[in-house]
C-alpha positions as CSV (number, residue, x, y, z in Angstrom):
1,M,12.3,6.2,-12.3
2,N,12.8,4.5,-8.3
3,I,12.0,5.8,-5.3
4,H,14.0,5.4,-2.3
5,Q,13.7,6.6,1.5
6,F,16.1,8.2,4.1
7,L,16.1,8.0,7.7
8,T,18.4,9.0,10.5
9,S,17.5,6.1,12.9
10,Y,16.0,2.8,12.1
11,S,15.1,1.4,15.5
12,Y,13.6,-1.8,16.3
13,G,9.9,-1.2,16.7
14,D,10.0,2.3,16.0
15,A,7.0,3.6,14.2
16,I,9.0,5.9,11.6
17,G,11.0,3.0,10.7
18,N,8.0,0.7,10.6
19,E,6.5,3.1,8.6
20,A,9.1,3.2,5.8
21,L,9.4,-0.6,5.9
22,V,5.7,-0.8,4.9
23,I,5.9,2.3,2.3
24,R,8.9,0.4,0.6
25,D,7.0,-2.9,0.5
26,Y,4.1,-1.1,-0.7
27,L,6.2,0.6,-3.5
28,R,7.9,-2.6,-4.4
29,Q,4.6,-4.2,-5.1
30,K,3.4,-1.3,-7.3
31,G,6.6,-2.2,-9.3
32,Y,9.0,0.6,-8.1
33,E,12.7,-0.3,-7.2
34,S,12.6,0.9,-3.4
35,E,15.1,0.6,-0.9
36,I,15.6,2.4,2.7
37,F,19.0,4.4,3.7
38,A,19.7,5.5,7.1
39,L,22.7,6.6,9.4
40,F,22.0,4.2,12.2
41,Y,20.0,0.9,12.4
42,H,19.2,-2.3,14.6
43,P,21.5,-4.9,13.8
44,K,18.1,-6.9,13.0
45,Y,17.5,-4.8,9.8
46,A,21.2,-5.1,8.5
47,G,19.9,-7.1,5.6
48,Q,17.3,-4.6,4.7
49,I,18.7,-0.9,5.7
50,I,21.8,0.6,3.5
51,N,24.2,3.2,4.8
52,Y,23.1,6.8,3.8
53,L,26.6,7.4,2.4
54,D,26.2,4.6,0.0
55,Y,23.2,6.4,-1.9
56,D,25.4,8.1,-4.4
57,R,25.5,4.6,-6.7
58,F,21.7,4.9,-6.5
59,S,20.9,8.3,-7.0
60,S,19.5,10.0,-10.3
61,E,17.8,13.3,-11.2
62,N,14.5,10.7,-12.1
63,N,14.5,9.1,-8.8
64,I,12.3,10.2,-5.9
65,I,13.8,10.6,-2.5
66,I,11.8,10.6,0.6
67,F,13.2,11.8,3.6
68,H,11.5,10.9,7.0
69,F,12.5,13.8,8.9
70,S,12.3,13.8,13.0
71,I,15.6,15.0,14.3
72,G,18.6,17.0,13.3
73,S,21.7,14.7,11.7
74,P,24.1,14.7,8.9
75,V,21.4,12.8,6.8
76,T,19.9,16.1,5.8
77,K,23.2,17.6,4.2
78,K,23.5,14.5,2.2
79,F,19.6,14.7,1.4
80,L,19.9,18.1,0.3
81,R,23.1,17.5,-2.1
82,M,21.1,14.8,-4.2
83,P,19.9,15.6,-7.5
84,D,16.8,13.4,-7.1
85,K,13.3,14.9,-6.8
86,K,12.9,15.3,-2.9
87,A,10.0,14.9,-0.4
88,I,10.2,14.9,3.2
89,I,7.7,13.4,5.6
90,Y,7.8,15.4,8.5
91,H,7.4,13.0,11.9
92,N,7.5,16.1,14.0
93,I,10.6,17.1,16.6
94,T,9.7,17.3,20.3
95,P,10.5,20.6,21.7
96,H,14.0,20.5,23.4
97,H,12.9,21.9,26.7
98,F,11.2,18.7,27.6
99,F,14.7,17.1,27.6
100,L,17.0,19.9,29.4
101,D,16.7,18.3,32.8
102,Y,17.1,14.8,31.4
103,H,19.1,14.6,28.2
104,R,21.0,17.6,27.1
105,T,22.5,16.1,23.9
106,L,18.8,15.1,22.6
107,A,18.0,18.7,23.6
108,K,20.7,20.0,21.5
109,D,19.6,17.6,18.3
110,C,16.1,18.5,18.7
111,F,16.3,22.4,18.8
112,K,18.9,21.9,16.0
113,G,16.2,19.8,13.8
114,R,13.9,22.7,14.2
115,V,16.5,25.0,12.5
116,E,17.4,22.4,10.1
117,L,13.5,22.1,9.1
118,K,13.5,25.9,7.9
119,N,16.5,24.9,5.6
120,F,14.5,22.4,3.4
121,K,11.6,25.0,2.8
122,D,12.8,26.2,-0.7
123,K,14.9,22.8,-1.3
124,V,12.5,20.2,-1.1
125,D,9.7,19.7,-4.0
126,L,6.9,18.1,-1.8
127,A,6.8,18.5,2.3
128,L,4.3,16.0,3.8
129,G,2.9,15.9,7.4
130,D,1.8,12.5,8.9
131,S,-0.9,14.8,10.6
132,Q,-2.7,17.8,9.7
133,Y,-0.9,19.0,13.1
134,N,2.4,18.3,11.5
135,E,1.3,20.1,7.8
136,Q,0.4,22.9,10.1
137,E,4.1,23.3,11.2
138,L,5.3,22.7,7.9
139,I,3.1,25.7,6.6
140,D,4.1,27.8,9.7
141,S,7.6,27.0,8.8
142,G,7.6,28.7,5.3
143,F,7.0,25.5,3.3
144,G,4.6,25.9,0.1
145,N,4.0,22.7,-1.2
146,T,2.4,20.9,1.3
147,G,0.1,17.9,2.2
148,V,-0.8,15.3,4.6
149,L,0.2,11.3,4.3
150,P,-1.5,9.6,7.1
151,L,0.8,7.0,9.1
152,V,1.1,3.7,7.2
153,M,-0.1,1.3,9.8
154,N,0.7,-2.6,9.7
155,F,-2.4,-4.2,11.6
156,E,-1.5,-7.6,10.3
157,K,1.1,-8.0,12.9
158,F,-1.0,-8.1,15.8
159,D,-2.8,-11.0,14.5
160,R,-0.8,-13.9,16.7
161,D,-1.1,-15.4,20.0
162,I,-0.1,-14.3,23.8
163,I,3.1,-15.4,24.4
164,P,2.5,-18.0,27.0
165,V,4.6,-17.2,29.7
166,L,2.9,-13.8,29.8
167,K,-0.2,-15.3,29.7
168,E,0.7,-17.3,32.6
169,L,2.0,-14.4,34.4
170,Y,-0.9,-11.8,33.6
171,L,-4.1,-13.5,32.3
172,D,-6.0,-13.5,35.8
173,D,-8.7,-11.7,37.4
174,K,-6.8,-8.4,37.9
175,Q,-7.6,-5.5,35.3
176,N,-4.8,-4.5,33.3
177,I,-3.7,-0.9,32.2
178,L,-1.4,-0.1,29.4
179,Y,0.8,2.6,28.4
180,V,3.0,2.2,25.4
181,G,5.6,4.5,24.2
182,R,8.9,5.9,25.1
183,I,9.9,6.5,28.4
184,I,10.9,10.4,28.0
185,P,9.4,13.5,29.6
186,N,7.2,14.7,26.7
187,K,5.0,11.6,27.3
188,K,4.4,12.5,30.7
189,V,4.5,9.0,32.2
190,E,4.1,10.5,35.7
191,D,0.6,11.5,34.9
192,V,-0.4,8.0,33.9
193,I,1.1,6.8,37.2
194,K,-0.8,9.3,39.2
195,V,-3.9,8.3,37.3
196,F,-3.4,4.8,38.0
197,Y,-2.5,5.6,41.7
198,F,-6.0,7.0,42.2
199,Y,-7.7,4.2,40.5
200,Q,-5.9,1.4,42.3
201,K,-6.3,3.2,45.8
202,Y,-10.1,4.2,45.6
203,F,-11.5,2.0,42.6
204,N,-9.9,-1.3,42.0
205,P,-7.1,-2.6,44.0
206,N,-7.0,-5.3,42.1
207,S,-5.0,-3.9,39.1
208,R,-1.9,-3.4,37.7
209,L,-0.3,-1.0,35.1
210,F,2.1,-2.0,32.4
211,I,4.3,0.8,31.1
212,V,5.9,-0.9,28.1
213,G,8.6,0.9,26.1
214,E,12.4,1.9,26.0
215,Y,14.1,4.1,28.6
216,R,17.7,3.7,27.8
217,G,19.2,7.3,27.5
218,F,16.5,8.3,29.9
219,E,17.7,6.4,33.1
220,R,17.3,9.4,35.1
221,Y,13.9,10.0,34.3
222,L,13.1,6.3,34.9
223,S,14.7,6.6,38.3
224,A,12.5,9.5,38.8
225,L,9.1,7.5,38.2
226,Q,10.2,4.8,40.1
227,G,11.0,7.0,43.0
228,M,7.5,8.3,42.8
229,V,6.0,5.0,42.7
230,N,8.1,4.0,45.8
231,R,6.9,7.4,47.6
232,L,3.2,6.6,46.9
233,E,3.6,3.0,47.7
234,I,2.2,2.0,44.3
235,K,1.8,-2.0,43.8
236,D,1.8,-3.8,40.5
237,I,3.7,-1.4,38.3
238,H,5.6,-3.2,35.8
239,F,8.3,-1.3,33.6
240,S,9.2,-3.6,30.6
241,G,11.9,-1.8,29.0
242,H,12.5,-2.3,24.9
243,I,10.9,-5.4,24.1
244,P,10.3,-7.5,20.8
245,E,7.4,-6.8,18.8
246,E,5.8,-10.2,19.9
247,E,6.1,-9.4,23.7
248,L,4.6,-5.7,22.9
249,I,1.6,-7.5,20.7
250,S,1.0,-9.9,24.0
251,Y,1.0,-6.8,26.2
252,F,-1.9,-5.0,24.3
253,K,-3.8,-8.0,24.1
254,L,-3.8,-8.4,27.9
255,A,-4.5,-5.3,28.7
256,H,-8.1,-4.1,29.4
257,L,-7.6,-0.4,28.9
258,Y,-5.1,1.8,27.0
259,I,-4.3,5.2,28.8
260,H,-2.0,8.2,27.2
261,M,-1.1,11.3,28.9
262,S,1.7,12.9,26.9
263,E,2.0,16.7,26.2
264,H,3.5,16.4,22.6
265,E,2.4,14.1,19.9
266,G,3.0,14.3,16.2
267,F,0.9,11.4,15.9
268,C,0.8,8.8,18.3
269,A,0.9,5.5,16.8
270,P,-0.3,3.1,19.7
271,V,-3.7,4.7,19.8
272,P,-4.9,3.2,16.7
273,E,-3.0,0.1,17.4
274,A,-5.3,-0.1,20.8
275,F,-8.3,0.9,18.5
276,Y,-7.4,-2.2,16.3
277,L,-7.1,-4.6,19.4
278,E,-10.6,-3.3,20.7
279,K,-8.9,-1.9,23.9
280,P,-10.9,1.4,24.8
281,V,-8.6,4.2,24.9
282,V,-8.2,7.4,27.3
283,A,-5.9,10.1,26.1
284,F,-5.0,13.6,26.8
285,N,-5.9,16.2,24.3
286,A,-2.3,17.6,23.3
287,G,-0.6,17.7,19.8
288,A,-2.1,15.3,17.0
289,V,-4.0,13.4,19.6
290,Q,-7.4,14.6,19.0
291,E,-6.5,14.1,15.2
292,T,-5.3,10.8,15.5
293,M,-8.1,9.3,17.6
294,N,-10.3,10.6,14.7
295,N,-13.2,10.9,17.0
296,G,-12.8,7.2,18.4
297,G,-12.0,6.4,22.2
298,I,-12.3,9.2,25.0
299,L,-10.5,12.4,24.7
300,V,-9.8,14.1,28.0
301,N,-9.1,18.1,28.0
302,R,-7.8,18.4,31.8
303,K,-5.6,16.5,33.9
304,D,-7.8,15.7,37.0
305,Y,-6.1,12.7,38.0
306,L,-8.9,11.4,40.2
307,E,-11.6,12.4,37.7
308,I,-10.0,10.4,35.1
309,A,-9.2,7.4,37.2
310,A,-13.2,7.3,37.9
311,L,-13.6,7.8,34.1
312,C,-11.6,4.5,33.5
313,D,-13.1,3.0,36.3
314,N,-16.9,3.7,34.6
315,I,-15.5,2.3,31.3
316,L,-14.0,-1.0,32.8
317,R,-17.3,-1.8,35.1
318,D,-20.0,-0.7,32.3
319,T,-20.0,-3.1,29.5
320,K,-22.2,-1.2,27.2
321,L,-20.0,1.9,27.9
322,N,-17.2,-0.1,27.0
323,E,-18.9,-1.5,23.8
324,K,-19.8,2.0,22.7
325,I,-16.4,3.4,23.1
326,I,-14.8,0.5,21.3
327,A,-17.5,0.9,18.0
328,T,-16.1,4.4,17.7
329,Q,-12.9,3.3,17.5
330,K,-13.4,0.8,14.7
331,Q,-14.9,3.3,12.9
332,A,-11.8,5.8,13.5
333,L,-9.8,3.0,12.1
334,T,-11.0,3.3,8.6
335,K,-8.6,6.3,8.0
336,Y,-5.4,3.9,8.7
337,K,-6.2,1.4,6.0
338,T,-2.8,0.6,4.0
339,N,-4.2,0.5,0.7
340,K,-5.9,4.0,1.4
341,T,-2.8,5.4,2.6
342,G,-0.8,3.8,-0.1
343,Q,-2.9,5.3,-2.8
344,I,-2.4,8.7,-1.2
345,L,1.1,8.2,-1.6
346,L,0.8,7.3,-5.0
347,E,-0.9,10.3,-6.0
348,Y,1.9,12.5,-4.6
349,I,4.6,10.6,-6.3
350,D,2.7,11.0,-9.6
351,K,2.5,14.7,-9.3
352,L,6.3,14.8,-8.3
353,A,6.9,12.6,-11.3
354,L,5.6,15.3,-13.7
355,K,7.2,17.9,-12.1
356,Q,10.0,19.5,-14.3
């Protein structure tokens, strides 16, 4: 029995792609033959990813194929036609209404994806969510055999030094606040900026904000954000765009606090990453964020920007409070150990292998 994975897109630095790679390597360590198949993939991974149309020569009714489902695509039809035992890992699909003003094509694909999801319910042997929040969506969509597979997190990649040029630029006496994630409307990056506006204006003018993430395809949204920054006359906001992993890690290590104001999250990988790097986290309670935080960090239930800015100031000034928050985050991280998540995956695989 071989175990392979399907993705629609394998993007550089993307959480789903990273998880697929960790799962593949873990399965290989356990003696399984395992490959990743995708419709699109970053050139960096050309030697590791196989075009999904080539899967026929790997297919077998004795195999298990795992589809990381996150958007509508032609990969769905190929996956469903295969005779292999089938599992999906549902990473959630952002509701299409978030994109109507900025990206109609993506809005269409997200709407289509939620329609496609319901087509899986009688055609897969197992449906896993990477959070209980996502599993509940599967149950609500009519899936019978469901479960939870916590996102596989590779924290070892963070064990490297800050890039010298970024250290020279940003390791100074300023307080660095960080947001990481795609620059897209559901992430509510404008709310991160609003919190920073109040923090810098009323609490600490000697501060800067890093907004680290891909914005290609959402240039209109980026322009709206930059227009707001100009109108409010906020200083020291830095949009990095899409950057290599080593730069991302440097920004994490340069930060003094991580803030996340998204209004739709199926998991939210930057939160446990910030936990690992001992950066206190303040995040808005939406989607799976509370579950992901696992009682670590600080969860806020309403968007009072001045109040959140004051909270950030307290955390950054009060050493004991800062240490207490980081202690809760360390405890929360036990949920994301690779071996623990890998063992959960193997238990699901064993059950699938026995299914006739």
